[in-house]
Each structure stands twice: as structure tokens, then as C-alpha cells.
MDTraj code that builds the backbone (N, CA, C; nanometers):
import mdtraj as md
import numpy as np

residues = "UNK UNK UNK UNK UNK UNK UNK UNK UNK UNK UNK UNK UNK UNK UNK UNK UNK UNK UNK UNK UNK UNK UNK UNK UNK UNK UNK UNK UNK UNK UNK UNK UNK UNK UNK UNK UNK UNK UNK UNK UNK UNK UNK UNK UNK UNK UNK UNK UNK UNK UNK UNK UNK UNK UNK UNK UNK UNK UNK UNK UNK UNK UNK UNK UNK UNK UNK UNK UNK UNK UNK UNK UNK UNK UNK UNK UNK UNK UNK UNK UNK UNK UNK UNK UNK UNK UNK UNK UNK UNK UNK UNK UNK UNK UNK UNK UNK UNK UNK UNK UNK UNK UNK UNK UNK UNK UNK UNK UNK UNK UNK UNK UNK UNK UNK UNK UNK UNK UNK UNK UNK UNK UNK UNK UNK UNK UNK UNK UNK UNK UNK UNK UNK UNK UNK UNK UNK UNK".split()
xyz = np.array([
    [0.0469, -0.0998, -0.0253],
    [0.0018, -0.0093, -0.0022],
    [0.0891, 0.1170, -0.0101],
    [0.2072, 0.1022, -0.0503],
    [0.2984, 0.2259, -0.0187],
    [0.2488, 0.3568, -0.0689],
    [0.2579, 0.4328, -0.0347],
    [0.2075, 0.5632, -0.0916],
    [0.1123, 0.5900, -0.1844],
    [0.0028, 0.5383, -0.1530],
    [-0.1188, 0.5189, -0.2561],
    [-0.2469, 0.6442, -0.2499],
    [-0.2018, 0.7266, -0.1160],
    [-0.3257, 0.8198, -0.0951],
    [-0.2534, 0.9505, -0.0280],
    [-0.3172, 1.0856, -0.0983],
    [-0.3031, 1.1908, -0.0481],
    [-0.3816, 1.2241, 0.0344],
    [-0.3582, 1.2527, 0.1556],
    [-0.4907, 1.3320, 0.2908],
    [-0.5013, 1.4796, 0.2717],
    [-0.6080, 1.4761, 0.2287],
    [-0.6790, 1.6282, 0.2200],
    [-0.7511, 1.6972, 0.3567],
    [-0.6491, 1.8147, 0.4228],
    [-0.7072, 1.8559, 0.5418],
    [-0.7572, 2.0177, 0.5147],
    [-0.8478, 2.0415, 0.4998],
    [-0.9162, 2.2044, 0.5345],
    [-0.9122, 2.2511, 0.6580],
    [-0.8557, 2.3535, 0.6946],
    [-0.8018, 2.4152, 0.8385],
    [-0.8715, 2.5754, 0.8178],
    [-0.9307, 2.6054, 0.9146],
    [-0.9624, 2.7276, 0.9380],
    [-0.9150, 2.7383, 1.0740],
    [-0.7990, 2.8438, 1.1258],
    [-0.7573, 2.8355, 1.2651],
    [-0.7287, 2.6888, 1.3240],
    [-0.7442, 2.6593, 1.4769],
    [-0.7648, 2.5688, 1.5452],
    [-0.6325, 2.4787, 1.4837],
    [-0.5338, 2.5512, 1.5199],
    [-0.3986, 2.5080, 1.4549],
    [-0.3263, 2.4043, 1.5666],
    [-0.3729, 2.4162, 1.7056],
    [-0.2934, 2.3271, 1.7748],
    [-0.3543, 2.1831, 1.7414],
    [-0.5076, 2.1373, 1.7106],
    [-0.5539, 2.0354, 1.6534],
    [-0.5271, 1.9863, 1.5309],
    [-0.4441, 2.1036, 1.4569],
    [-0.4043, 2.0543, 1.3253],
    [-0.2933, 1.9710, 1.3314],
    [-0.2098, 2.0424, 1.4247],
    [-0.1147, 2.0181, 1.4677],
    [-0.0719, 1.8785, 1.4977],
    [-0.1822, 1.8141, 1.5964],
    [-0.2264, 1.6961, 1.6683],
    [-0.2138, 1.6115, 1.5440],
    [-0.3475, 1.6325, 1.4695],
    [-0.3469, 1.5277, 1.3425],
    [-0.2385, 1.5178, 1.2607],
    [-0.1697, 1.6016, 1.2180],
    [-0.0556, 1.5909, 1.0906],
    [0.0255, 1.4887, 1.1935],
    [0.0411, 1.5054, 1.3173],
    [0.1722, 1.4277, 1.4042],
    [0.1009, 1.2776, 1.3709],
    [-0.0101, 1.2862, 1.4219],
    [-0.1035, 1.1188, 1.4229],
    [-0.1189, 1.0524, 1.2864],
    [-0.1103, 1.1474, 1.1910],
    [-0.0740, 1.0978, 1.0534],
    [0.0543, 1.0175, 1.0310],
    [0.1508, 1.1285, 1.0499],
    [0.2926, 1.0826, 1.0546],
    [0.3226, 0.9282, 1.1175],
    [0.2991, 0.9195, 1.2710],
    [0.3053, 0.8179, 1.3130],
    [0.2174, 0.6830, 1.2587],
    [0.1007, 0.7074, 1.2252],
    [0.0169, 0.5590, 1.2109],
    [0.0227, 0.5398, 1.0406],
    [0.0459, 0.6623, 0.9473],
    [0.0418, 0.6327, 0.8320],
    [0.1316, 0.6539, 0.7127],
    [0.2314, 0.6691, 0.7979],
    [0.3467, 0.7248, 0.7222],
    [0.3661, 0.6520, 0.5504],
    [0.3480, 0.5040, 0.5739],
    [0.3857, 0.3922, 0.4817],
    [0.2931, 0.4147, 0.3195],
    [0.1968, 0.4328, 0.3753],
    [0.0537, 0.4439, 0.3057],
    [0.0218, 0.6167, 0.2616],
    [0.1134, 0.7064, 0.3131],
    [0.0758, 0.8137, 0.2651],
    [0.1359, 0.9095, 0.1501],
    [0.1425, 0.9382, 0.0540],
    [0.2093, 1.0014, -0.0501],
    [0.2364, 1.1709, -0.0050],
    [0.1056, 1.2572, 0.0029],
    [0.1226, 1.3822, 0.0426],
    [-0.0222, 1.3883, 0.1698],
    [0.0312, 1.5274, 0.2414],
    [-0.0778, 1.5593, 0.3380],
    [-0.0671, 1.7148, 0.2757],
    [-0.1899, 1.7436, 0.2216],
    [-0.2566, 1.8685, 0.1680],
    [-0.3266, 1.9591, 0.2324],
    [-0.2674, 2.0531, 0.2997],
    [-0.3539, 2.1193, 0.3791],
    [-0.3703, 2.2673, 0.3266],
    [-0.5384, 2.2618, 0.2843],
    [-0.5971, 2.4240, 0.2679],
    [-0.6280, 2.4877, 0.3856],
    [-0.5309, 2.6203, 0.3875],
    [-0.5381, 2.6888, 0.5349],
    [-0.6548, 2.8207, 0.4457],
    [-0.7541, 2.8209, 0.4887],
    [-0.8588, 2.8915, 0.4505],
    [-0.8649, 3.0568, 0.5326],
    [-0.7591, 3.1208, 0.4835],
    [-0.7237, 3.2173, 0.5389],
    [-0.7328, 3.2840, 0.6991],
    [-0.6605, 3.1784, 0.7661],
    [-0.6704, 3.1795, 0.9230],
    [-0.5812, 3.2460, 0.9486],
    [-0.5771, 3.2794, 1.1119],
    [-0.4940, 3.4009, 1.1138],
    [-0.3605, 3.3543, 1.1048],
    [-0.2827, 3.5049, 1.1301],
    [-0.1785, 3.4974, 1.0700],
    [-0.0647, 3.4077, 1.2027],
    [-0.1390, 3.3573, 1.3268],
    [-0.0708, 3.2601, 1.3913],
    [-0.0473, 3.1443, 1.3504],
    [-0.1808, 3.0778, 1.2946],
    [-0.2089, 2.9576, 1.2388],
    [-0.1375, 2.9498, 1.1228],
    [-0.0993, 3.0513, 1.0342],
    [-0.0127, 3.0480, 0.9158],
    [0.1392, 3.0256, 0.9729],
    [0.2004, 3.1113, 1.0842],
    [0.3114, 3.1014, 1.1073],
    [0.3342, 2.9259, 1.1874],
    [0.2673, 2.9084, 1.2724],
    [0.2602, 2.7810, 1.3224],
    [0.2767, 2.6331, 1.2215],
    [0.1994, 2.6657, 1.0858],
    [0.1596, 2.5418, 1.0077],
    [0.3143, 2.5435, 0.9593],
    [0.3557, 2.6483, 0.9058],
    [0.4697, 2.6656, 0.8041],
    [0.5816, 2.5921, 0.8870],
    [0.5918, 2.6075, 1.0082],
    [0.7092, 2.5982, 1.1302],
    [0.6872, 2.4076, 1.1162],
    [0.5830, 2.3775, 1.1080],
    [0.5841, 2.2392, 1.0873],
    [0.5772, 2.1754, 1.0099],
    [0.5958, 2.2314, 0.8882],
    [0.6241, 2.1796, 0.7180],
    [0.7712, 2.2093, 0.7404],
    [0.8323, 2.3082, 0.7744],
    [0.9640, 2.2684, 0.7677],
    [1.0241, 2.2032, 0.8962],
    [0.9779, 2.1337, 0.9522],
    [1.0664, 2.0398, 1.0587],
    [1.0588, 1.8871, 0.9584],
    [1.0283, 1.7907, 1.0294],
    [1.0406, 1.6652, 0.9761],
    [0.9186, 1.5854, 0.8649],
    [0.8346, 1.6946, 0.8334],
    [0.7264, 1.6549, 0.7630],
    [0.7278, 1.6590, 0.6545],
    [0.8347, 1.5913, 0.5929],
    [0.8586, 1.5700, 0.4334],
    [0.7787, 1.6143, 0.3056],
    [0.6368, 1.5059, 0.3790],
    [0.5455, 1.5154, 0.2725],
    [0.4291, 1.6039, 0.2758],
    [0.4530, 1.7172, 0.3457],
    [0.3469, 1.8228, 0.3891],
    [0.3695, 1.9266, 0.3120],
    [0.2236, 1.9439, 0.2468],
    [0.2051, 2.0812, 0.1309],
    [0.0769, 2.1581, 0.1905],
    [0.1492, 2.2993, 0.2036],
    [0.0039, 2.3961, 0.2567],
    [-0.0047, 2.4758, 0.1644],
    [-0.1150, 2.4950, 0.1167],
    [-0.1980, 2.5997, 0.0720],
    [-0.2747, 2.6908, 0.1438],
    [-0.2776, 2.8259, 0.1171],
    [-0.3248, 2.9122, 0.1709],
    [-0.4053, 3.0361, 0.0991],
    [-0.4971, 3.0499, 0.1240],
    [-0.6174, 3.1578, 0.0236],
    [-0.6100, 3.2389, 0.0980],
    [-0.6305, 3.3926, -0.0031],
    [-0.5920, 3.5055, 0.0116],
    [-0.7475, 3.5413, 0.0893],
    [-0.8321, 3.4223, 0.0913],
    [-0.9803, 3.5365, 0.1643],
    [-1.0625, 3.3647, 0.2077],
    [-1.1249, 3.3772, 0.2500],
    [-1.1960, 3.2653, 0.3327],
    [-1.2987, 3.2329, 0.2452],
    [-1.2541, 3.1151, 0.1774],
    [-1.3484, 3.0538, 0.0342],
    [-1.4653, 2.9135, 0.1075],
    [-1.4516, 2.8806, 0.2520],
    [-1.4880, 2.7914, 0.2893],
    [-1.4689, 2.6343, 0.2404],
    [-1.5140, 2.5339, 0.3202],
    [-1.4893, 2.4100, 0.3527],
    [-1.4727, 2.3745, 0.2117],
    [-1.6202, 2.3525, 0.1431],
    [-1.6286, 2.2456, 0.0219],
    [-1.5533, 2.3011, -0.1155],
    [-1.5192, 2.4627, -0.0713],
    [-1.4206, 2.5072, -0.1816],
    [-1.2645, 2.4878, -0.1566],
    [-1.2371, 2.4689, -0.0088],
    [-1.1177, 2.4518, 0.0327],
    [-1.0850, 2.3002, -0.0244],
    [-1.1342, 2.2159, 0.0582],
    [-1.1262, 2.0878, 0.0029],
    [-1.1144, 2.0740, -0.1659],
    [-1.1887, 2.1078, -0.2565],
    [-1.1602, 2.0941, -0.3804],
    [-1.0429, 2.1916, -0.4405],
    [-1.0037, 2.2745, -0.3831],
    [-0.8564, 2.3052, -0.4231],
    [-0.7437, 2.2534, -0.3813],
    [-0.7566, 2.1878, -0.2724],
    [-0.6714, 2.0949, -0.2131],
    [-0.6793, 1.9600, -0.2868],
    [-0.7863, 1.9146, -0.3462],
    [-0.7597, 1.8087, -0.4048],
    [-0.7180, 1.8324, -0.5426],
    [-0.6976, 1.8908, -0.6166],
    [-0.6601, 1.9689, -0.7532],
    [-0.5475, 1.9420, -0.7266],
    [-0.4336, 1.9780, -0.6206],
    [-0.3171, 1.9222, -0.6103],
    [-0.2490, 1.8132, -0.5629],
    [-0.3845, 1.7427, -0.5647],
    [-0.3490, 1.5881, -0.5070],
    [-0.2791, 1.4947, -0.6617],
    [-0.2108, 1.4394, -0.6218],
    [-0.1064, 1.3393, -0.7195],
    [-0.1038, 1.1798, -0.6956],
    [-0.1657, 1.1309, -0.5684],
    [-0.1318, 0.9752, -0.5514],
    [-0.3038, 0.9297, -0.6194],
    [-0.3208, 0.8471, -0.6371],
    [-0.4306, 0.7418, -0.6917],
    [-0.5524, 0.7645, -0.6204],
    [-0.5695, 0.8036, -0.4429],
    [-0.6920, 0.8071, -0.3908],
    [-0.6394, 0.9168, -0.2912],
    [-0.7571, 0.9557, -0.2662],
    [-0.8169, 1.0396, -0.1486],
    [-0.8445, 1.0426, -0.0395],
    [-0.8317, 1.1078, 0.0549],
    [-0.8645, 1.0530, 0.2040],
    [-0.8833, 1.2168, 0.2555],
    [-0.9972, 1.2744, 0.2835],
    [-1.0605, 1.3732, 0.2964],
    [-1.0533, 1.3884, 0.4676],
    [-0.9724, 1.4659, 0.5556],
    [-0.9987, 1.4290, 0.7067],
    [-1.0091, 1.6062, 0.7891],
    [-1.0982, 1.5843, 0.8831],
    [-1.0994, 1.7067, 0.9578],
    [-1.0126, 1.7395, 1.0466],
    [-0.9633, 1.8566, 1.0532],
    [-0.8388, 1.9056, 1.1392],
    [-0.8374, 1.8700, 1.2676],
    [-0.9634, 1.8283, 1.3087],
    [-0.9563, 1.8450, 1.4590],
    [-0.9634, 1.6606, 1.4839],
    [-0.9071, 1.5744, 1.3576],
    [-0.9297, 1.4480, 1.4146],
    [-0.7869, 1.4062, 1.4491],
    [-0.7608, 1.2935, 1.4987],
    [-0.6658, 1.1968, 1.5347],
    [-0.6665, 1.0624, 1.5015],
    [-0.5377, 1.0177, 1.4245],
    [-0.5458, 0.8859, 1.3795],
    [-0.4715, 0.7902, 1.4750],
    [-0.5046, 0.7072, 1.5180],
    [-0.4972, 0.6196, 1.6153],
    [-0.4197, 0.4646, 1.6130],
    [-0.4732, 0.4523, 1.4677],
    [-0.4019, 0.3107, 1.3691],
    [-0.4168, 0.3365, 1.2658],
    [-0.3554, 0.2473, 1.1764],
    [-0.3581, 0.2611, 1.0566],
    [-0.5023, 0.2148, 0.9765],
    [-0.5885, 0.3188, 0.9446],
    [-0.7102, 0.2770, 0.9330],
    [-0.7111, 0.2972, 0.7622],
    [-0.6535, 0.3482, 0.7014],
    [-0.6113, 0.3699, 0.5776],
    [-0.6061, 0.2496, 0.4489],
    [-0.5273, 0.1841, 0.5190],
    [-0.4382, 0.0336, 0.4075],
    [-0.5663, -0.0409, 0.3939],
    [-0.6364, -0.0836, 0.5469],
    [-0.7810, -0.1419, 0.4789],
    [-0.8635, -0.0965, 0.4012],
    [-0.8813, 0.0491, 0.3737],
    [-0.9891, 0.0937, 0.2992],
    [-0.9257, 0.0691, 0.1389],
    [-0.7876, 0.0822, 0.0837],
    [-0.7344, 0.0960, 0.0234],
    [-0.7392, -0.0469, -0.0204],
    [-0.7325, -0.1644, 0.0513],
    [-0.7396, -0.3033, -0.0197],
    [-0.8950, -0.2843, -0.0893],
    [-0.9694, -0.2553, 0.0068],
    [-1.1163, -0.2674, -0.0576],
    [-1.1295, -0.1671, -0.2040],
    [-1.0914, -0.0607, -0.1639],
    [-1.1266, -0.0028, -0.3127],
    [-1.0276, -0.0648, -0.4201],
    [-0.8957, -0.1483, -0.3928],
    [-0.8049, -0.1835, -0.4849],
    [-0.8749, -0.3015, -0.5698],
    [-0.9818, -0.3791, -0.4970],
    [-0.9982, -0.5032, -0.5058],
    [-1.1295, -0.4783, -0.5725],
    [-1.2055, -0.3790, -0.5623],
    [-1.3342, -0.3658, -0.6263],
    [-1.3541, -0.2324, -0.6733],
    [-1.3145, -0.2508, -0.7991],
    [-1.3253, -0.1050, -0.9065],
    [-1.4910, -0.0574, -0.9166],
    [-1.5722, -0.1141, -0.8653],
    [-1.7026, -0.0163, -0.8572],
    [-1.7301, 0.0382, -0.7482],
    [-1.6669, 0.0247, -0.6395],
    [-1.6657, 0.1160, -0.5297],
    [-1.5927, 0.2355, -0.5718],
    [-1.6338, 0.3615, -0.5629],
    [-1.5588, 0.4737, -0.5866],
    [-1.5372, 0.5519, -0.4270],
    [-1.5959, 0.5460, -0.3412],
    [-1.5828, 0.6140, -0.2290],
    [-1.5804, 0.4947, -0.1039],
    [-1.5494, 0.5284, 0.0306],
    [-1.5401, 0.4832, 0.1354],
    [-1.5512, 0.5941, 0.2790],
    [-1.6345, 0.5836, 0.3746],
    [-1.6522, 0.6685, 0.4335],
    [-1.6290, 0.6059, 0.5979],
    [-1.5216, 0.6233, 0.6082],
    [-1.4631, 0.5184, 0.7932],
    [-1.5380, 0.6101, 0.8735],
    [-1.6512, 0.5454, 0.9137],
    [-1.7212, 0.5736, 1.0252],
    [-1.8155, 0.4339, 1.0580],
    [-1.9138, 0.4801, 1.1649],
    [-1.9858, 0.3989, 1.2028],
    [-1.8752, 0.3018, 1.2762],
    [-1.8458, 0.1793, 1.3014],
    [-1.7511, 0.0671, 1.3722],
    [-1.6124, 0.1171, 1.3912],
    [-1.5503, 0.1964, 1.2716],
    [-1.4293, 0.2768, 1.3159],
    [-1.4276, 0.3418, 1.4400],
    [-1.5188, 0.4146, 1.4430],
    [-1.5131, 0.5448, 1.5607],
    [-1.5508, 0.4328, 1.6899],
    [-1.6414, 0.3067, 1.6866],
    [-1.6451, 0.2476, 1.8142],
    [-1.5249, 0.1691, 1.8598],
    [-1.4566, 0.1233, 1.7595],
    [-1.3409, 0.0477, 1.7887],
    [-1.2279, 0.1784, 1.8234],
    [-1.2346, 0.3020, 1.8354],
    [-1.1375, 0.3739, 1.8690],
    [-1.0175, 0.3860, 1.7828],
    [-1.0379, 0.3640, 1.6312],
    [-0.9306, 0.3689, 1.5337],
    [-0.9226, 0.5148, 1.4909],
    [-0.9984, 0.5657, 1.4951],
    [-0.9884, 0.6964, 1.4815],
    [-1.1036, 0.8097, 1.5584],
    [-1.0173, 0.8936, 1.5704],
    [-1.0995, 0.9774, 1.7205],
    [-1.0773, 1.0963, 1.6766],
    [-1.1639, 1.1905, 1.7520],
    [-1.1275, 1.3782, 1.7496],
    [-1.0542, 1.3936, 1.8318],
    [-0.9708, 1.4784, 1.7853],
    [-0.8662, 1.5457, 1.9151],
    [-0.9319, 1.5951, 2.0168],
    [-1.0174, 1.6650, 1.9714],
    [-1.1268, 1.7327, 2.0684],
    [-1.1927, 1.6391, 2.1746],
    [-1.1789, 1.4917, 2.1544],
    [-1.2272, 1.4165, 2.2606],
    [-1.1261, 1.3782, 2.3293],
    [-1.0015, 1.3919, 2.3437],
    [-0.8590, 1.3594, 2.3829],
    [-0.8627, 1.4633, 2.5249],
    [-0.8841, 1.5932, 2.4682],
    [-0.8533, 1.6561, 2.5650],
    [-0.9712, 1.6880, 2.6968],
])
top = md.Topology()
chain = top.add_chain()
for i, resn in enumerate(residues, 1):
    res = top.add_residue(resn, chain, resSeq=i)
    for name in ("N", "CA", "C"):
        top.add_atom(name, md.element.get_by_symbol(name[0]), res)
traj = md.Trajectory(xyz[None], top)
């Protein structure tokens, strides 16, 4: 499953939760992620500075694009998706913490079932605590 997915994260402020999300991706999904693409929807200057700081650290596959005005969630996701190069996309809220490799099982399903276009990791994934919102941790 090496590097088959680009993760799209739309962000509007909440930089600490976003950093938590990025770190959890790096810890649990490094083997299957090609890029993490963050769309900063004209957040505060503090968010911009902190995102650029983490980008310049050890997160070699992190791309950040920043809108010049607030365009909203859907338009931000679309803008980030337009930069994706991996065969699959995983759209993730910025307040989510990954606790295990939940992407590889989804990639296997998609690879083995060409009639399936999308998978939504909800229901039993949340109940098994494999994907957890960062704000539930605090």
C-alpha cells in the first residue's frame, strides 16, 4: 500500500488540533501516504506561522496552500484536491487524530473492488477507537 493516498485537510484556525492531526498521520500512516495537503482557509497569522513551522520540520510530505480570502470548507477541499497526485484521496477534518492505520484496509477494498468509488470510515471505525477526534482527547 506504499504511498497510494493523499490526505486532504481543510483548516480554519484551530492550529493546535491540526498539528495533533498531522503528527498522528505521521505516526500511523506514513507508509501509505504520498502527501498531506492542507488548505488554510485564510486563518489567523498565528495559524499560518505554526503550520509553516511544522512544514519545515520533519514532515517531508506536507504541502500547505493558503487562500487569500475565506472560501469555505467545500471550496477549500476542492482546491486542495486539485493538487493531489496519489491515486486515492482521504479527506480528513483537522480536529481528527489517527490512532491506527485505518487507511490500508480501505485501500485494499478500493483496489479489489473497482465498482466502489468512495468509502466513509465511520460507524464501527469510531466505536473501535481507531479514529478519534482530537477534541475528545482533551
